[in-house]
N, C-alpha and C positions, 0 to 999 in steps of 0.2 A: 569491463570485467576485472578491473584492478582490485576489486574487493577480495579476490581469491589469491592464494599463494600461487606462484608460477615457477616454471622450470628455469633454472639458471641459464643465462645466455639465450633466452628466447626473444630478446629485443625489448624487454620491459624493465631492464635493470634500473633505470632512472625514473620509473613511474611508481608513485606511491599513492594509494587511495585509502582513506579511512575505511576500516572493515565494516562500519555501520552505515556507509553511504547508501542512500536510496534514491532511485530515479523517480521523479514526479512528472506525470503527464496527464493530459486531458483524456478522460474515459467517459464519453457520453453513454448513458444507459446503465452505468454500474450501480450496484447495490450499496447503500450506505445505511448504517444502523447506529442511531443515538450518538452522533458526533457533534461536538461544540465547534461550529464553524464561524462563530461571531468575529474572530479576529480578521476574517476576510469577507464574510457576508453579513452585513448589518441587519438586513430585513429582506423578506421575500413577499411576493404577492399573496393576498388572502391571509396575511398575518401568520404565515407558516413559521414555526418555531425554529430559529437557527442555533439556539443554545443546545438543543437536543434534536439535531436534524436527522431525519430518516427518510429514505426514498428508495424505490425500486428502479428509478430511472433518472439518475443524476444528469445534470447538464455538464458542459465542459468546465465551467468555472466552479460549480459546486463540487464536482468530483475532485478538482485540484485542491480546493480548500479542505475537503475531507481527507484527502491523501496526505497532505502536510500534517494535519493534526494527528492522524494515525501513525505517521512516521515518528513524530515527536513522542507519542505514547510508547512506541517501541524503542525509545531512547536512541534514535538515530542522531548522529552528530554532524552529518553532512547531507545536503539535499542537492540532487543533480537535475538540471532543467535543460531541455533542448527547445529552442524557440519554435522549431517546426512542429513539435507535438504538444504545444501548450495552447490554451485558450488566450487569444490576444487580449481580450478585455480583463483577464486575470493578471496579466503581466504588467500592463501599463495603462494610464489614462492621461492622454496628452492635454496640453493647455487649452486647445480649442474645445475639447469635450468638457473640460472643467468649466469653461465659460457657458457652454450650452446647457449642461445639466449640473446643477449645484450639488455639492458634496452631501448635503442633507437628503437629497432625493436619490442619489446613486447608491444602490445596495452593496456594490463591490468595493472593498478596500484593496487595491491592487498590490501585488507582491512587492513592487518597487517601494511602496510606502511602509512596508513591514520588514524589508530585508535587513536593514541596519539593526532593527529591534531584535530580530531573530538571533543575530550574533551577540549583541551587547547584553541581552537579557536571558536568552535561552542557550547561548554558547553553541549555536548551530551555524555552520558555514553553508553557503550556497555557491554552487558553481553553475554558471549559465553559458550555454553556447548560443550566441545571438549574431544576427546579421542585419537586423532591421530596427531593433529597439535601442536606439542610441541613447535614450534617457538614462540607461543603466550606467553610463560612463560617470554620472554624477555621484553614484553611490558605491562604485566598485573600489575595492582596495588594490586589486591587481588586475591588469588587462593584458591578455596574451593575444597577439596577432598571429593567426595561423595562415601560412601561405605555402601551398604545395607541400603540406605535411611538415613544414618547418615552423617551429615556434619562436616568436620574438617577443620580448618584453616591451609592450607599448604603453605602459602605465603613465609615464611622463607625458607622452604625446596626447593620450586620452584626457588627462587632467587639464592640459593646456586647452584642448578643444572645449571641455566642459566649462572652463573659466571664461572663454570667449563667447560661448553660446549657452548661457544658463537656461535651465528649465524651471517651470513652476511646479514644485513637488509638494503635493498635498500631504499634510501630516494626518495620521489616524485620529479619529474622533475619540477613541478610547484606548486604554492600554491593552497589551496583548492578552494578559490574563493567564491563569494556570491551565494546565492540560489535565482534564478529568481522567481518573483511572476507572475504566469501565469494567464491570463484571461481565464474564463471557460464559455462555452455555450454548449447547447445540440441541436442536429439537430431538425429542424422544422418537419421532418417526424414523429418524435415521438408525437408531438403535434397534428398532423393530424390523428393519429390512432383513432379507434372507442372507445377504452377504455384506461384509464391511466395504467401505469405499475403496475403489481400486483405480490406480493410475492407468488411464488409457493411452496417454502420451506424455511428453514433457510438459505440455501446457493444458492438460485436461484430466480431471478426476471424475470418474463415474460414481455418483453417490448411491444409486440404487442399481444393484446387479441381480439378475434373475437367478433362479435355481439352476438354469441351464448352464450357468457359468461354473457350477461346482466342479465339473470335470476338467475345466481348463486351468492351466497353471496361472500363477500370478503374472500380471502383465510383464512381458519380457521385451527388452529392446532388441530389434533386429540387428542393429549395429551401433556401437558406441560412437561411430564416426558420422552417423546420419544427423543432419542438422535439426530435424524435428524429433529425434529420438522416438521413432514410431514404435508402438507396442501392439501386442495382440488385442484385437477388438473383442470385447465381451458383451453378450446380450444384456440389455437393460430391462429393468422391471419398472413399468409405469405405475407409480403409487396413485391411489385414488385421489382425484381432484387436484393433482399437482400440475403446475405448468411445466412446459418443457425446460424452462430456465432453472427449475428446481432439481432436475435430474442430474445435471452436470455442474461441476465447478470449473469455470473457465479461467485459466491462469495466463492467458495470452498477453495480458498487460504486464506481467512480471518479467521484464527483460533480463533481470539478473539471475533468473532461475536457469541453470545451464545443463541439468541432467535429469533424465526421467527417474533416476535412482533417488534424487532429492524429492521428486514429486511423490514417489511411493512412500517416502518417510512422512511427508506432509499428510498423505492419506491416513497413515497410521496414527498420526498426532490428532487428526480430526476424530478418528474412531475413539481414541483415548479420552478426549474431552467429552465426547458424547456418552461414553460409559461412566464418566465421572461427573455427570451433570449436577449431582447434588452438592459437589464441592464448589462453592461460589467464590471462585478465584478471579482476580483481575487479570487483564491481558499480561501485565508485567509479571505477575506471579506465575502464570502458565509458562511464560518464556523462560523464567529462571528454573522452573521445574524441568523443562525439556533440556536445558543445558546440563543439568545434573544427572539426567538419566541417559543410559546407552540406548541406541536405536532399538535393540532387541528387547529391551525392557518395556518399550511402549507397545501395549496390546500384545503381551507375551503369549496370549491364547491363540494368536494367529500363527505362532511358530517362528522359529529362527530361520531367516533367509539370508542369502549372501548378496542381494542386489539392492541394498540400501546405501544411501549417502546422506551425510548430515547437511541439512539446509541451514542457512543463516536464520537467526531469529527474525530478521527483517522479512524474509520470504514466508515464514510461518505466520507472522502477523498479517502480512498482506493477503495471504490466502484466506485466513479466517475472516478478515474484514470483508471479503468478497463472497463469502458463503451465505446464500440466501436463507439457509436454515439455521443460521446463527442468531442468537439473541444477545444484544449488548445492553447494558444498563449503567448509567453514571451514578445513580442515586445510592447504590449499596456500597457504602464505605466501611460497614461494620461486618467483620468476618463472622460467619455462622448464621447470619440472618438471611432469609430468602428474599431476593430482590423482587420488586413489583413488576414482573414480566408483563409486557403488553399482551402476549399470547400465552397466558399461564396454562390453559388447557393443553397447549402443545407440548408442555414440559412435564406434565404429570405422568 
């Protein structure tokens, strides 16, 4: 949580984290819309397009590839990885597997093959917490040994080990390439719902709220000290022919989202984009706009409330990218022209 300001003398005086740092992890089953994952996924079965990859049920490796590309699109300058929550085949491909399956047949270009390129070409740093993938000693600039919460610089020792026990590191078959700027819009079905999206808790936004919720106040935290920031539960309206996954926006993968007040702000931002769906802005343009606006200016028709907190641009982008009613498109680079939406009737 070092991305946030902290109270003096709370024990983190010597801890500094880039404010744009984003944690990347495996999210099996997550939604992905029109993301170029070719830097990490060369090809998929049945000739599925990886330059404009979309799915409602991503695998561990494809979800990580998409999350990295989305983080770069949101202009993150630091990526955080924990070996325990990553797909192993995305992190590394050891020498034996390289011998068994040739690089031309293997669809995944592991992170270890791209990590130096991320820094040299994209100026993006990577911080990894690892205990088993020793291959990363060959590509690390700095190695910190943690023992009983005590940090020791182990870079020299790690480099000595890497020199004595070299690995076979595969180089990527192609350059990393640019990060496409995707145009973002949200389905008109959300605008037609009886109530705007509402935060149910710190990690859940109800997209469709029934008229029965009109008499209820906006979702309130029971206690600011509760770890889950529990909120009032509001009745949901099941839209016609929608799956259960379309009813809610699950933000449980956003580990750096710390307050339900931030989640309420994200719900307002989603409502704002939905009401402004004729403005064909890219993700970066939306993020700049939200930085320039006050929270009360977003969907001012909803009234001024005192329970909002500003989320980082990172969490706004991460939430929109996981919204199954969002439509992304790489092809529209000319402002003012309508993008060729895959579900154009849904946006009319």
